[in-house]
All heavy atoms as a GROMACS GRO file, in nm:
protein
  620
    1MET      N    1  -0.001  -1.534  -2.861
    1MET     CA    2   0.051  -1.421  -2.788
    1MET      C    3   0.157  -1.471  -2.693
    1MET      O    4   0.124  -1.573  -2.612
    1MET     CB    5  -0.045  -1.329  -2.726
    1MET     CG    6   0.011  -1.220  -2.644
    1MET     SD    7  -0.105  -1.106  -2.614
    1MET     CE    8  -0.020  -0.959  -2.683
    2THR      N    9   0.262  -1.409  -2.663
    2THR     CA   10   0.362  -1.464  -2.582
    2THR      C   11   0.328  -1.420  -2.428
    2THR      O   12   0.276  -1.327  -2.407
    2THR     CB   13   0.504  -1.385  -2.605
    2THR    OG1   14   0.538  -1.387  -2.734
    2THR    CG2   15   0.611  -1.401  -2.522
    3LYS      N   16   0.346  -1.515  -2.351
    3LYS     CA   17   0.322  -1.511  -2.206
    3LYS      C   18   0.429  -1.440  -2.129
    3LYS      O   19   0.547  -1.510  -2.128
    3LYS     CB   20   0.294  -1.646  -2.142
    3LYS     CG   21   0.256  -1.639  -2.008
    3LYS     CD   22   0.125  -1.691  -1.967
    3LYS     CE   23   0.108  -1.698  -1.814
    3LYS     NZ   24  -0.015  -1.650  -1.770
    4LEU      N   25   0.411  -1.331  -2.084
    4LEU     CA   26   0.523  -1.261  -2.007
    4LEU      C   27   0.515  -1.280  -1.859
    4LEU      O   28   0.398  -1.304  -1.812
    4LEU     CB   29   0.519  -1.106  -2.037
    4LEU     CG   30   0.519  -1.069  -2.188
    4LEU    CD1   31   0.497  -0.918  -2.200
    4LEU    CD2   32   0.650  -1.108  -2.253
    5LYS      N   33   0.620  -1.276  -1.786
    5LYS     CA   34   0.632  -1.293  -1.646
    5LYS      C   35   0.566  -1.182  -1.579
    5LYS      O   36   0.516  -1.197  -1.476
    5LYS     CB   37   0.773  -1.303  -1.608
    5LYS     CG   38   0.827  -1.442  -1.649
    5LYS     CD   39   0.968  -1.454  -1.588
    5LYS     CE   40   1.015  -1.595  -1.622
    5LYS     NZ   41   1.125  -1.652  -1.535
    6LEU      N   42   0.585  -1.045  -1.633
    6LEU     CA   43   0.518  -0.926  -1.561
    6LEU      C   44   0.378  -0.926  -1.618
    6LEU      O   45   0.342  -0.929  -1.728
    6LEU     CB   46   0.596  -0.810  -1.605
    6LEU     CG   47   0.730  -0.784  -1.533
    6LEU    CD1   48   0.795  -0.653  -1.587
    6LEU    CD2   49   0.726  -0.781  -1.395
    7GLY      N   50   0.293  -0.882  -1.516
    7GLY     CA   51   0.151  -0.855  -1.548
    7GLY      C   52   0.140  -0.702  -1.575
    7GLY      O   53   0.248  -0.638  -1.597
    8PRO      N   54   0.018  -0.642  -1.579
    8PRO     CA   55   0.010  -0.504  -1.601
    8PRO      C   56   0.081  -0.424  -1.490
    8PRO      O   57   0.080  -0.469  -1.375
    8PRO     CB   58  -0.160  -0.485  -1.573
    8PRO     CG   59  -0.204  -0.620  -1.593
    8PRO     CD   60  -0.101  -0.718  -1.546
    9ILE      N   61   0.142  -0.313  -1.538
    9ILE     CA   62   0.209  -0.233  -1.452
    9ILE      C   63   0.114  -0.129  -1.382
    9ILE      O   64   0.035  -0.063  -1.447
    9ILE     CB   65   0.329  -0.147  -1.518
    9ILE    CG1   66   0.418  -0.236  -1.594
    9ILE    CG2   67   0.393  -0.051  -1.434
    9ILE    CD1   68   0.501  -0.331  -1.511
   10ALA      N   69   0.132  -0.121  -1.240
   10ALA     CA   70   0.026  -0.035  -1.174
   10ALA      C   71   0.064   0.113  -1.204
   10ALA      O   72   0.179   0.147  -1.219
   10ALA     CB   73   0.050  -0.057  -1.023
   11ASP      N   74  -0.038   0.188  -1.210
   11ASP     CA   75  -0.024   0.330  -1.228
   11ASP      C   76   0.012   0.406  -1.095
   11ASP      O   77  -0.068   0.415  -1.000
   11ASP     CB   78  -0.155   0.399  -1.284
   11ASP     CG   79  -0.145   0.554  -1.310
   11ASP    OD1   80  -0.028   0.598  -1.293
   11ASP    OD2   81  -0.244   0.610  -1.336
   12ASP      N   82   0.145   0.428  -1.082
   12ASP     CA   83   0.185   0.486  -0.943
   12ASP      C   84   0.209   0.641  -0.975
   12ASP      O   85   0.285   0.711  -0.907
   12ASP     CB   86   0.322   0.424  -0.910
   12ASP     CG   87   0.295   0.317  -0.807
   12ASP    OD1   88   0.176   0.298  -0.771
   12ASP    OD2   89   0.390   0.258  -0.776
   13THR      N   90   0.137   0.705  -1.057
   13THR     CA   91   0.144   0.846  -1.072
   13THR      C   92   0.091   0.910  -0.957
   13THR      O   93  -0.029   0.888  -0.920
   13THR     CB   94   0.064   0.887  -1.211
   13THR    OG1   95   0.112   0.817  -1.324
   13THR    CG2   96   0.081   1.038  -1.232
   14PRO      N   97   0.166   1.006  -0.908
   14PRO     CA   98   0.123   1.072  -0.770
   14PRO      C   99  -0.013   1.152  -0.810
   14PRO      O  100  -0.025   1.203  -0.910
   14PRO     CB  101   0.227   1.175  -0.734
   14PRO     CG  102   0.348   1.124  -0.808
   14PRO     CD  103   0.302   1.046  -0.941
   15VAL      N  104  -0.087   1.147  -0.710
   15VAL     CA  105  -0.218   1.222  -0.717
   15VAL      C  106  -0.217   1.338  -0.619
   15VAL      O  107  -0.188   1.298  -0.493
   15VAL     CB  108  -0.346   1.130  -0.684
   15VAL    CG1  109  -0.471   1.212  -0.683
   15VAL    CG2  110  -0.345   1.012  -0.791
   16LYS      N  111  -0.237   1.461  -0.648
   16LYS     CA  112  -0.227   1.568  -0.548
   16LYS      C  113  -0.362   1.592  -0.493
   16LYS      O  114  -0.470   1.608  -0.564
   16LYS     CB  115  -0.188   1.689  -0.624
   16LYS     CG  116  -0.164   1.810  -0.542
   16LYS     CD  117  -0.096   1.929  -0.605
   16LYS     CE  118  -0.071   2.029  -0.521
   16LYS     NZ  119   0.054   2.103  -0.532
   17LEU      N  120  -0.368   1.593  -0.372
   17LEU     CA  121  -0.484   1.622  -0.288
   17LEU      C  122  -0.469   1.751  -0.214
   17LEU      O  123  -0.364   1.782  -0.160
   17LEU     CB  124  -0.513   1.508  -0.174
   17LEU     CG  125  -0.541   1.373  -0.239
   17LEU    CD1  126  -0.560   1.279  -0.132
   17LEU    CD2  127  -0.674   1.379  -0.328
   18THR      N  128  -0.572   1.829  -0.205
   18THR     CA  129  -0.559   1.950  -0.112
   18THR      C  130  -0.672   1.925   0.000
   18THR      O  131  -0.789   1.886  -0.035
   18THR     CB  132  -0.610   2.068  -0.193
   18THR    OG1  133  -0.520   2.081  -0.311
   18THR    CG2  134  -0.604   2.197  -0.109
   19VAL      N  135  -0.621   1.939   0.118
   19VAL     CA  136  -0.708   1.905   0.236
   19VAL      C  137  -0.698   2.027   0.338
   19VAL      O  138  -0.596   2.082   0.338
   19VAL     CB  139  -0.677   1.771   0.310
   19VAL    CG1  140  -0.694   1.657   0.211
   19VAL    CG2  141  -0.531   1.781   0.358
   20GLU      N  142  -0.802   2.050   0.419
   20GLU     CA  143  -0.790   2.142   0.517
   20GLU      C  144  -0.793   2.051   0.653
   20GLU      O  145  -0.867   1.968   0.673
   20GLU     CB  146  -0.916   2.223   0.514
   20GLU     CG  147  -0.914   2.313   0.408
   20GLU     CD  148  -1.040   2.415   0.410
   20GLU    OE1  149  -1.094   2.436   0.523
   20GLU    OE2  150  -1.086   2.463   0.309
   21LEU      N  151  -0.696   2.088   0.731
   21LEU     CA  152  -0.676   2.021   0.865
   21LEU      C  153  -0.708   2.110   0.966
   21LEU      O  154  -0.686   2.227   0.971
   21LEU     CB  155  -0.520   1.978   0.878
   21LEU     CG  156  -0.460   1.899   0.776
   21LEU    CD1  157  -0.313   1.880   0.806
   21LEU    CD2  158  -0.526   1.757   0.774
   22PRO      N  159  -0.764   2.054   1.081
   22PRO     CA  160  -0.799   2.141   1.202
   22PRO      C  161  -0.664   2.191   1.250
   22PRO      O  162  -0.561   2.121   1.237
   22PRO     CB  163  -0.868   2.029   1.298
   22PRO     CG  164  -0.913   1.934   1.211
   22PRO     CD  165  -0.819   1.917   1.100
   23ALA      N  166  -0.655   2.299   1.304
   23ALA     CA  167  -0.531   2.365   1.356
   23ALA      C  168  -0.470   2.274   1.458
   23ALA      O  169  -0.345   2.263   1.454
   23ALA     CB  170  -0.558   2.501   1.416
   24ARG      N  171  -0.544   2.212   1.542
   24ARG     CA  172  -0.484   2.125   1.636
   24ARG      C  173  -0.420   2.001   1.578
   24ARG      O  174  -0.310   1.975   1.624
   24ARG     CB  175  -0.596   2.072   1.744
   24ARG     CG  176  -0.551   1.987   1.843
   24ARG     CD  177  -0.673   1.945   1.936
   24ARG     NE  178  -0.637   1.815   1.992
   24ARG     CZ  179  -0.734   1.742   2.041
   24ARG    NH1  180  -0.858   1.771   2.045
   24ARG    NH2  181  -0.693   1.621   2.089
   25LEU      N  182  -0.476   1.947   1.472
   25LEU     CA  183  -0.400   1.841   1.414
   25LEU      C  184  -0.279   1.878   1.342
   25LEU      O  185  -0.177   1.811   1.344
   25LEU     CB  186  -0.496   1.767   1.305
   25LEU     CG  187  -0.436   1.660   1.220
   25LEU    CD1  188  -0.390   1.545   1.306
   25LEU    CD2  189  -0.544   1.613   1.121
   26HIS      N  190  -0.276   1.996   1.278
   26HIS     CA  191  -0.169   2.055   1.218
   26HIS      C  192  -0.048   2.071   1.319
   26HIS      O  193   0.066   2.045   1.287
   26HIS     CB  194  -0.191   2.198   1.139
   26HIS     CG  195  -0.081   2.239   1.071
   26HIS    ND1  196   0.012   2.338   1.122
   26HIS    CD2  197  -0.022   2.203   0.948
   26HIS    CE1  198   0.103   2.365   1.033
   26HIS    NE2  199   0.090   2.294   0.928
   27ARG      N  200  -0.074   2.135   1.439
   27ARG     CA  201   0.018   2.146   1.536
   27ARG      C  202   0.077   2.022   1.581
   27ARG      O  203   0.201   2.009   1.608
   27ARG     CB  204  -0.044   2.231   1.657
   27ARG     CG  205  -0.075   2.368   1.634
   27ARG     CD  206  -0.110   2.445   1.766
   27ARG     NE  207  -0.236   2.389   1.829
   27ARG     CZ  208  -0.359   2.429   1.810
   27ARG    NH1  209  -0.373   2.528   1.713
   27ARG    NH2  210  -0.466   2.389   1.867
   28ASP      N  211  -0.010   1.913   1.595
   28ASP     CA  212   0.039   1.787   1.642
   28ASP      C  213   0.128   1.731   1.517
   28ASP      O  214   0.228   1.664   1.566
   28ASP     CB  215  -0.081   1.695   1.659
   28ASP     CG  216  -0.146   1.716   1.789
   28ASP    OD1  217  -0.077   1.790   1.883
   28ASP    OD2  218  -0.247   1.664   1.818
   29LEU      N  219   0.097   1.749   1.390
   29LEU     CA  220   0.193   1.696   1.287
   29LEU      C  221   0.325   1.776   1.294
   29LEU      O  222   0.418   1.715   1.272
   29LEU     CB  223   0.125   1.718   1.162
   29LEU     CG  224   0.004   1.610   1.123
   29LEU    CD1  225  -0.062   1.667   0.994
   29LEU    CD2  226   0.063   1.476   1.108
   30VAL      N  227   0.322   1.918   1.320
   30VAL     CA  228   0.438   1.992   1.327
   30VAL      C  229   0.519   1.922   1.442
   30VAL      O  230   0.642   1.909   1.422
   30VAL     CB  231   0.405   2.141   1.340
   30VAL    CG1  232   0.536   2.209   1.381
   30VAL    CG2  233   0.342   2.185   1.222
   31LEU      N  234   0.470   1.903   1.569
   31LEU     CA  235   0.541   1.862   1.661
   31LEU      C  236   0.594   1.722   1.643
   31LEU      O  237   0.722   1.691   1.662
   31LEU     CB  238   0.454   1.852   1.801
   31LEU     CG  239   0.511   1.789   1.924
   31LEU    CD1  240   0.623   1.861   1.960
   31LEU    CD2  241   0.402   1.795   2.029
   32TYR      N  242   0.525   1.635   1.576
   32TYR     CA  243   0.568   1.491   1.543
   32TYR      C  244   0.691   1.505   1.448
   32TYR      O  245   0.783   1.439   1.468
   32TYR     CB  246   0.445   1.424   1.473
   32TYR     CG  247   0.475   1.271   1.465
   32TYR    CD1  248   0.426   1.176   1.566
   32TYR    CD2  249   0.546   1.220   1.363
   32TYR    CE1  250   0.445   1.045   1.553
   32TYR    CE2  251   0.574   1.083   1.347
   32TYR     CZ  252   0.516   0.991   1.447
   32TYR     OH  253   0.556   0.857   1.425
   33GLY      N  254   0.672   1.598   1.355
   33GLY     CA  255   0.780   1.616   1.267
   33GLY      C  256   0.915   1.663   1.334
   33GLY      O  257   1.027   1.610   1.309
   34GLU      N  258   0.898   1.751   1.432
   34GLU     CA  259   1.008   1.789   1.511
   34GLU      C  260   1.073   1.685   1.587
   34GLU      O  261   1.196   1.664   1.601
   34GLU     CB  262   0.970   1.918   1.603
   34GLU     CG  263   0.939   2.038   1.527
   34GLU     CD  264   0.866   2.151   1.610
   34GLU    OE1  265   0.855   2.132   1.743
   34GLU    OE2  266   0.841   2.255   1.578
   35LEU      N  267   0.980   1.605   1.657
   35LEU     CA  268   1.030   1.485   1.743
   35LEU      C  269   1.094   1.384   1.644
   35LEU      O  270   1.206   1.330   1.684
   35LEU     CB  271   0.909   1.437   1.817
   35LEU     CG  272   0.849   1.513   1.920
   35LEU    CD1  273   0.722   1.451   1.975
   35LEU    CD2  274   0.950   1.541   2.033
   36LEU      N  275   1.045   1.370   1.536
   36LEU     CA  276   1.105   1.271   1.446
   36LEU      C  277   1.243   1.318   1.395
   36LEU      O  278   1.341   1.248   1.385
   36LEU     CB  279   1.011   1.249   1.324
   36LEU     CG  280   1.049   1.142   1.223
   36LEU    CD1  281   1.058   0.999   1.299
   36LEU    CD2  282   0.946   1.140   1.110
   37GLY      N  283   1.249   1.447   1.370
   37GLY     CA  284   1.378   1.512   1.337
   37GLY      C  285   1.490   1.491   1.435
   37GLY      O  286   1.611   1.467   1.417
   38ARG      N  287   1.442   1.497   1.572
   38ARG     CA  288   1.538   1.479   1.680
   38ARG      C  289   1.592   1.340   1.691
   38ARG      O  290   1.706   1.326   1.750
   38ARG     CB  291   1.475   1.518   1.813
   38ARG     CG  292   1.440   1.658   1.824
   38ARG     CD  293   1.370   1.684   1.963
   38ARG     NE  294   1.315   1.826   1.961
   38ARG     CZ  295   1.233   1.864   2.050
   38ARG    NH1  296   1.188   1.767   2.153
   38ARG    NH2  297   1.183   1.985   2.042
   39THR      N  298   1.525   1.245   1.633
   39THR     CA  299   1.580   1.102   1.643
   39THR      C  300   1.677   1.082   1.541
   39THR      O  301   1.738   0.976   1.516
   39THR     CB  302   1.460   1.001   1.623
   39THR    OG1  303   1.386   1.009   1.496
   39THR    CG2  304   1.353   1.026   1.740
   40GLY      N  305   1.695   1.180   1.453
   40GLY     CA  306   1.804   1.160   1.344
   40GLY      C  307   1.936   1.168   1.391
   40GLY      O  308   1.963   1.140   1.503
   41ALA      N  309   2.032   1.176   1.304
   41ALA     CA  310   2.176   1.176   1.334
   41ALA      C  311   2.203   1.249   1.472
   41ALA      O  312   2.206   1.379   1.459
   41ALA     CB  313   2.265   1.210   1.212
   42GLY      N  314   2.254   1.193   1.570
   42GLY     CA  315   2.290   1.253   1.699
   42GLY      C  316   2.172   1.333   1.758
   42GLY      O  317   2.207   1.423   1.842
   43GLY      N  318   2.056   1.318   1.718
   43GLY     CA  319   1.942   1.392   1.772
   43GLY      C  320   1.944   1.532   1.727
   43GLY      O  321   1.866   1.613   1.781
   44GLN      N  322   2.003   1.569   1.627
   44GLN     CA  323   2.008   1.706   1.577
   44GLN      C  324   1.954   1.712   1.434
   44GLN      O  325   1.991   1.804   1.362
   44GLN     CB  326   2.154   1.761   1.575
   44GLN     CG  327   2.226   1.755   1.709
   44GLN     CD  328   2.146   1.845   1.811
   44GLN    OE1  329   2.097   1.951   1.780
   44GLN    NE2  330   2.129   1.799   1.937
   45GLY      N  331   1.879   1.625   1.384
   45GLY     CA  332   1.818   1.612   1.256
   45GLY      C  333   1.727   1.730   1.232
   45GLY      O  334   1.672   1.777   1.328
   46ALA      N  335   1.695   1.767   1.114
   46ALA     CA  336   1.603   1.873   1.083
   46ALA      C  337   1.471   1.818   1.104
   46ALA      O  338   1.438   1.693   1.076
   46ALA     CB  339   1.620   1.904   0.931
   47ALA      N  340   1.375   1.904   1.136
   47ALA     CA  341   1.235   1.862   1.144
   47ALA      C  342   1.172   1.818   1.019
   47ALA      O  343   1.206   1.882   0.906
   47ALA     CB  344   1.143   1.994   1.194
   48VAL      N  345   1.087   1.727   1.031
   48VAL     CA  346   1.014   1.671   0.896
   48VAL      C  347   0.896   1.758   0.881
   48VAL      O  348   0.810   1.765   0.980
   48VAL     CB  349   0.994   1.516   0.909
   48VAL    CG1  350   0.920   1.476   0.785
   48VAL    CG2  351   1.117   1.442   0.939
   49PRO      N  352   0.874   1.813   0.760
   49PRO     CA  353   0.750   1.892   0.752
   49PRO      C  354   0.625   1.814   0.742
   49PRO      O  355   0.626   1.698   0.714
   49PRO     CB  356   0.771   1.972   0.620
   49PRO     CG  357   0.886   1.901   0.545
   49PRO     CD  358   0.966   1.820   0.642
   50PRO      N  359   0.517   1.868   0.793
   50PRO     CA  360   0.389   1.793   0.809
   50PRO      C  361   0.350   1.718   0.668
   50PRO      O  362   0.303   1.599   0.670
   50PRO     CB  363   0.278   1.895   0.831
   50PRO     CG  364   0.352   1.993   0.909
   50PRO     CD  365   0.496   2.004   0.838
   51GLN      N  366   0.369   1.791   0.551
   51GLN     CA  367   0.318   1.720   0.435
   51GLN      C  368   0.406   1.602   0.393
   51GLN      O  369   0.357   1.515   0.325
   51GLN     CB  370   0.335   1.828   0.320
   51GLN     CG  371   0.466   1.880   0.290
   51GLN     CD  372   0.490   2.023   0.363
   51GLN    OE1  373   0.441   2.034   0.477
   51GLN    NE2  374   0.576   2.102   0.311
   52ARG      N  375   0.528   1.584   0.450
   52ARG     CA  376   0.607   1.455   0.414
   52ARG      C  377   0.562   1.355   0.517
   52ARG      O  378   0.603   1.234   0.502
   52ARG     CB  379   0.752   1.499   0.446
   52ARG     CG  380   0.802   1.580   0.335
   52ARG     CD  381   0.933   1.561   0.273
   52ARG     NE  382   0.987   1.429   0.273
   52ARG     CZ  383   1.121   1.394   0.318
   52ARG    NH1  384   1.188   1.475   0.367
   52ARG    NH2  385   1.149   1.273   0.310
   53LEU      N  386   0.482   1.379   0.620
   53LEU     CA  387   0.440   1.278   0.718
   53LEU      C  388   0.323   1.212   0.677
   53LEU      O  389   0.292   1.093   0.709
   53LEU     CB  390   0.416   1.347   0.865
   53LEU     CG  391   0.534   1.411   0.929
   53LEU    CD1  392   0.488   1.473   1.049
   53LEU    CD2  393   0.628   1.297   0.962
   54VAL      N  394   0.234   1.280   0.592
   54VAL     CA  395   0.099   1.230   0.569
   54VAL      C  396   0.108   1.096   0.496
   54VAL      O  397   0.031   1.000   0.545
   54VAL     CB  398   0.023   1.332   0.484
   54VAL    CG1  399  -0.118   1.282   0.435
   54VAL    CG2  400   0.001   1.462   0.568
   55VAL      N  401   0.181   1.078   0.393
   55VAL     CA  402   0.177   0.956   0.309
   55VAL      C  403   0.226   0.839   0.394
   55VAL      O  404   0.157   0.729   0.412
   55VAL     CB  405   0.263   0.953   0.184
   55VAL    CG1  406   0.278   0.836   0.118
   55VAL    CG2  407   0.189   1.058   0.090
   56PRO      N  408   0.348   0.848   0.475
   56PRO     CA  409   0.382   0.731   0.551
   56PRO      C  410   0.281   0.688   0.667
   56PRO      O  411   0.269   0.580   0.705
   56PRO     CB  412   0.515   0.763   0.607
   56PRO     CG  413   0.553   0.894   0.572
   56PRO     CD  414   0.454   0.939   0.469
   57MET      N  415   0.223   0.800   0.726
   57MET     CA  416   0.126   0.776   0.830
   57MET      C  417  -0.003   0.712   0.780
   57MET      O  418  -0.053   0.614   0.846
   57MET     CB  419   0.078   0.908   0.894
   57MET     CG  420   0.187   0.964   0.984
   57MET     SD  421   0.130   1.125   1.047
   57MET     CE  422   0.235   1.133   1.187
   58LEU      N  423  -0.046   0.753   0.649
   58LEU     CA  424  -0.163   0.674   0.605
   58LEU      C  425  -0.138   0.538   0.557
   58LEU      O  426  -0.206   0.443   0.587
   58LEU     CB  427  -0.218   0.771   0.479
   58LEU     CG  428  -0.292   0.898   0.518
   58LEU    CD1  429  -0.322   0.977   0.388
   58LEU    CD2  430  -0.422   0.865   0.593
   59GLU      N  431  -0.012   0.529   0.507
   59GLU     CA  432   0.028   0.379   0.464
   59GLU      C  433   0.046   0.288   0.580
   59GLU      O  434  -0.017   0.187   0.583
   59GLU     CB  435   0.155   0.401   0.395
   59GLU     CG  436   0.151   0.447   0.246
   59GLU     CD  437   0.289   0.459   0.183
   59GLU    OE1  438   0.393   0.473   0.255
   59GLU    OE2  439   0.275   0.472   0.062
   60ARG      N  440   0.085   0.352   0.698
   60ARG     CA  441   0.094   0.266   0.810
   60ARG      C  442  -0.039   0.227   0.872
   60ARG      O  443  -0.066   0.134   0.910
   60ARG     CB  444   0.194   0.338   0.910
   60ARG     CG  445   0.195   0.282   1.059
   60ARG     CD  446   0.295   0.161   1.068
   60ARG     NE  447   0.419   0.177   1.015
   60ARG     CZ  448   0.523   0.195   1.103
   60ARG    NH1  449   0.513   0.207   1.232
   60ARG    NH2  450   0.651   0.207   1.033
   61PHE      N  451  -0.129   0.336   0.871
   61PHE     CA  452  -0.268   0.314   0.938
   61PHE      C  453  -0.335   0.211   0.843
   61PHE      O  454  -0.391   0.112   0.903
   61PHE     CB  455  -0.336   0.437   0.917
   61PHE     CG  456  -0.487   0.442   0.956
   61PHE    CD1  457  -0.521   0.426   1.082
   61PHE    CD2  458  -0.581   0.424   0.853
   61PHE    CE1  459  -0.642   0.413   1.118
   61PHE    CE2  460  -0.712   0.410   0.879
   61PHE     CZ  461  -0.749   0.401   1.018
   62LEU      N  462  -0.322   0.227   0.710
   62LEU     CA  463  -0.397   0.131   0.629
   62LEU      C  464  -0.348  -0.025   0.650
   62LEU      O  465  -0.413  -0.119   0.649
   62LEU     CB  466  -0.407   0.175   0.478
   62LEU     CG  467  -0.479   0.288   0.462
   62LEU    CD1  468  -0.470   0.327   0.303
   62LEU    CD2  469  -0.630   0.269   0.485
   63ALA      N  470  -0.209  -0.023   0.649
   63ALA     CA  471  -0.138  -0.152   0.658
   63ALA      C  472  -0.174  -0.221   0.802
   63ALA      O  473  -0.175  -0.345   0.812
   63ALA     CB  474   0.013  -0.142   0.644
   64SER      N  475  -0.211  -0.147   0.897
   64SER     CA  476  -0.236  -0.203   1.036
   64SER      C  477  -0.383  -0.230   1.060
   64SER      O  478  -0.422  -0.279   1.160
   64SER     CB  479  -0.182  -0.117   1.144
   64SER     OG  480  -0.253   0.007   1.149
   65ASP      N  481  -0.463  -0.193   0.966
   65ASP     CA  482  -0.614  -0.205   0.987
   65ASP      C  483  -0.651  -0.342   0.926
   65ASP      O  484  -0.675  -0.359   0.806
   65ASP     CB  485  -0.681  -0.097   0.892
   65ASP     CG  486  -0.851  -0.086   0.927
   65ASP    OD1  487  -0.897  -0.198   0.942
   65ASP    OD2  488  -0.893   0.030   0.940
   66ARG      N  489  -0.689  -0.434   1.014
   66ARG     CA  490  -0.729  -0.572   0.967
   66ARG      C  491  -0.849  -0.582   0.897
   66ARG      O  492  -0.851  -0.656   0.803
   66ARG     CB  493  -0.719  -0.662   1.112
   66ARG     CG  494  -0.589  -0.676   1.150
   66ARG     CD  495  -0.601  -0.776   1.270
   66ARG     NE  496  -0.464  -0.786   1.349
   66ARG     CZ  497  -0.448  -0.850   1.445
   66ARG    NH1  498  -0.555  -0.905   1.530
   66ARG    NH2  499  -0.337  -0.854   1.505
   67GLY      N  500  -0.946  -0.499   0.932
   67GLY     CA  501  -1.071  -0.515   0.863
   67GLY      C  502  -1.056  -0.462   0.719
   67GLY      O  503  -1.112  -0.515   0.635
   68PHE      N  504  -0.975  -0.356   0.703
   68PHE     CA  505  -0.947  -0.300   0.565
   68PHE      C  506  -0.879  -0.418   0.485
   68PHE      O  507  -0.901  -0.438   0.362
   68PHE     CB  508  -0.868  -0.178   0.575
   68PHE     CG  509  -0.838  -0.124   0.439
   68PHE    CD1  510  -0.927  -0.078   0.340
   68PHE    CD2  511  -0.706  -0.131   0.396
   68PHE    CE1  512  -0.888  -0.029   0.221
   68PHE    CE2  513  -0.658  -0.087   0.266
   68PHE     CZ  514  -0.764  -0.041   0.180
   69ALA      N  515  -0.766  -0.472   0.548
   69ALA     CA  516  -0.692  -0.565   0.466
   69ALA      C  517  -0.778  -0.694   0.434
   69ALA      O  518  -0.779  -0.738   0.315
   69ALA     CB  519  -0.581  -0.624   0.564
   70LYS      N  520  -0.886  -0.725   0.512
   70LYS     CA  521  -0.968  -0.840   0.478
   70LYS      C  522  -1.071  -0.794   0.376
   70LYS      O  523  -1.084  -0.871   0.276
   70LYS     CB  524  -1.048  -0.888   0.602
   70LYS     CG  525  -1.140  -0.994   0.581
   70LYS     CD  526  -1.216  -1.041   0.715
   70LYS     CE  527  -1.304  -1.152   0.690
   70LYS     NZ  528  -1.387  -1.182   0.813
   71ALA      N  529  -1.125  -0.683   0.387
   71ALA     CA  530  -1.203  -0.636   0.280
   71ALA      C  531  -1.140  -0.614   0.148
   71ALA      O  532  -1.186  -0.654   0.033
   71ALA     CB  533  -1.272  -0.493   0.325
   72ARG      N  534  -1.022  -0.560   0.154
   72ARG     CA  535  -0.937  -0.538   0.026
   72ARG      C  536  -0.905  -0.677  -0.035
   72ARG      O  537  -0.917  -0.689  -0.164
   72ARG     CB  538  -0.809  -0.468   0.052
   72ARG     CG  539  -0.728  -0.443  -0.064
   72ARG     CD  540  -0.617  -0.352  -0.046
   72ARG     NE  541  -0.522  -0.416   0.030
   72ARG     CZ  542  -0.404  -0.355   0.076
   72ARG    NH1  543  -0.371  -0.223   0.039
   72ARG    NH2  544  -0.317  -0.414   0.140
   73ARG      N  545  -0.871  -0.788   0.028
   73ARG     CA  546  -0.853  -0.909  -0.025
   73ARG      C  547  -0.979  -0.962  -0.090
   73ARG      O  548  -0.977  -1.028  -0.202
   73ARG     CB  549  -0.806  -1.021   0.079
   73ARG     CG  550  -0.670  -0.996   0.132
   73ARG     CD  551  -0.610  -1.118   0.206
   73ARG     NE  552  -0.695  -1.130   0.323
   73ARG     CZ  553  -0.676  -1.068   0.446
   73ARG    NH1  554  -0.563  -0.992   0.460
   73ARG    NH2  555  -0.739  -1.098   0.556
   74SER      N  556  -1.092  -0.946  -0.017
   74SER     CA  557  -1.220  -0.997  -0.080
   74SER      C  558  -1.256  -0.917  -0.206
   74SER      O  559  -1.301  -0.967  -0.307
   74SER     CB  560  -1.340  -0.997   0.010
   74SER     OG  561  -1.370  -0.864   0.042
   75VAL      N  562  -1.225  -0.789  -0.223
   75VAL     CA  563  -1.263  -0.711  -0.336
   75VAL      C  564  -1.156  -0.745  -0.442
   75VAL      O  565  -1.195  -0.756  -0.555
   75VAL     CB  566  -1.252  -0.554  -0.301
   75VAL    CG1  567  -1.244  -0.479  -0.440
   75VAL    CG2  568  -1.368  -0.518  -0.209
   76GLY      N  569  -1.040  -0.761  -0.414
   76GLY     CA  570  -0.919  -0.802  -0.508
   76GLY      C  571  -0.951  -0.943  -0.566
   76GLY      O  572  -0.943  -0.951  -0.696
   77ALA      N  573  -0.996  -1.031  -0.490
   77ALA     CA  574  -1.030  -1.160  -0.535
   77ALA      C  575  -1.147  -1.149  -0.639
   77ALA      O  576  -1.141  -1.215  -0.746
   77ALA     CB  577  -1.060  -1.266  -0.425
   78GLY      N  578  -1.251  -1.070  -0.604
   78GLY     CA  579  -1.366  -1.053  -0.695
   78GLY      C  580  -1.320  -0.997  -0.830
   78GLY      O  581  -1.361  -1.041  -0.935
   79ARG      N  582  -1.233  -0.895  -0.818
   79ARG     CA  583  -1.186  -0.831  -0.954
   79ARG      C  584  -1.102  -0.922  -1.026
   79ARG      O  585  -1.118  -0.932  -1.155
   79ARG     CB  586  -1.091  -0.713  -0.924
   79ARG     CG  587  -1.186  -0.599  -0.852
   79ARG     CD  588  -1.095  -0.476  -0.850
   79ARG     NE  589  -1.186  -0.363  -0.792
   79ARG     CZ  590  -1.140  -0.266  -0.723
   79ARG    NH1  591  -1.017  -0.244  -0.712
   79ARG    NH2  592  -1.233  -0.182  -0.691
   80ARG      N  593  -1.025  -1.014  -0.971
   80ARG     CA  594  -0.934  -1.105  -1.041
   80ARG      C  595  -1.022  -1.211  -1.116
   80ARG      O  596  -0.983  -1.252  -1.211
   80ARG     CB  597  -0.840  -1.167  -0.954
   80ARG     CG  598  -0.711  -1.090  -0.915
   80ARG     CD  599  -0.608  -1.158  -0.861
   80ARG     NE  600  -0.652  -1.221  -0.729
   80ARG     CZ  601  -0.638  -1.166  -0.613
   80ARG    NH1  602  -0.590  -1.050  -0.599
   80ARG    NH2  603  -0.683  -1.214  -0.491
   81LEU      N  604  -1.148  -1.239  -1.062
   81LEU     CA  605  -1.230  -1.347  -1.120
   81LEU      C  606  -1.313  -1.272  -1.225
   81LEU      O  607  -1.406  -1.338  -1.274
   81LEU     CB  608  -1.316  -1.409  -1.011
   81LEU     CG  609  -1.234  -1.487  -0.900
   81LEU    CD1  610  -1.324  -1.548  -0.794
   81LEU    CD2  611  -1.162  -1.596  -0.972
   82GLY      N  612  -1.309  -1.147  -1.252
   82GLY     CA  613  -1.381  -1.088  -1.353
   82GLY      C  614  -1.519  -1.024  -1.294
   82GLY      O  615  -1.596  -0.999  -1.370
   83ALA      N  616  -1.527  -1.020  -1.166
   83ALA     CA  617  -1.663  -0.960  -1.119
   83ALA      C  618  -1.653  -0.805  -1.119
   83ALA      O  619  -1.558  -0.739  -1.132
   83ALA     CB  620  -1.668  -0.994  -0.969
   0.00000   0.00000   0.00000
């Protein structure tokens, strides 16, 4: 069999989640989106809706969690070794 440079392609199909947020958290997300919109072109950008904030916030959170990064590396190494 031919050895290819690319390995398996990750499944990046979006997964739809439905969650209930406390009203206070939703208000904070709305405010965050408004503030983020103000930092746009000339401070007059459109507010970013809360649903567009969730993915980048979760990605940033997970990327900054050292304990998670360490655990993910150990789990990933085990999977590569066939565990």
